[in-house]
N, C-alpha and C positions, 0 to 999 in steps of 0.2 A: 203512451210515452215512448215505447220501444219503436213504434212505427215512425214517430217523429225523429228520434235519434238515428234510425236507419236512413231516412231520407237526408238528414243533415250530413251524416258520414258520406253517403254516396255523392252528395253535391260537392263536397270538398275533396273528393278523390281518395277517401279512405275506403277501399273497395272490399272489405271482408263481408261475407254474406251472413254470418252468424251474429249472435249478440256480443261475442268476444272474438278478438282476432285469433288466428291460428298460431299456436306457440312454436311450431316447427321452425319457421324462419328466425324467430328470436333465439331459439335454442341453438341453431346453427351459428348464428352470429356470436352468441355467448361462448360456445366451444371454440370458435375461431379466435375470439379475443383472449380466452384463457391460454390457448396454445401460443399465440404471439407474445403474451405477457410472460409465459414460462420461458420461452426461447430468449427473450430479452433479459430476464433475470439470470439465466444461465450464462449468457454472454457477458453480462456485467460481472458476475462472480468469477468467470475465467479471466477477464481483464484485470480485476482486482488482485487475483492470485498471482498473475504474471508481474504486475507492478510491485507486489510485495516481495516476490522472489528477486526482482531486480534491485530493490532497495536493500535487501539482506546481502546480496552479492556486493553492492557498492560499499556497504558498511564493513564487510569483511575485508575488502580490498583496502579501505582507508585504515582499518586497524592494522593490517599487515604493513602498510607504509609507515605508520606511527611506530610500530615495533621495530622496524628496520632502522628508522631514524634514531630511536632510543639506543639500539645496539651500537650504531656508529658513534653516538655521543659517549656511550660508556667506554668504548674502545679508545676514543680520543682522550677522555678523562684519565683512563688508566695510563696511557702513554705519557700524558703531561705530568701525572703524579710521579711516575717512575723517573722522569727527567727533573723533578723538583720544581715544576713551574705551575702547579695547580693548588688552588686554595678554595675552600668552601666556607660560606658564611653560615654560622649556626647561631642559636639564641644567645649564647654567652660570648661570642667572638668569632674567631676564624679557626678552621682546621687547615693546616698547611702540610703538604707532602714535602719531605726532605730529600726525596730521590731514592734511587735503588742502591743497595749496598752490594758490593761484590764479595762473595764468600768463597775463600779458597781452602 
């Protein structure tokens, strides 16, 4: 049977001479594949980390803009309240500012 399989292998271009193929080329290809896979995994991890840092920076910038807008609204509300032109709706009705009093 071994002789028949050897002739069959040789006829089809599978040119190893022993009963089993040499593991060295397979091992080289396996190591090469592992190295390439590891490099790809590292590059994907680096790319993901950079995208995460960009997202965190964008979120911080958006929060800063919202905080600045709230600060401006609060300053405007205070100015309108001191001028007696501001009112807020609450559960039971309205809260209305009566303006600033001058104390002498």
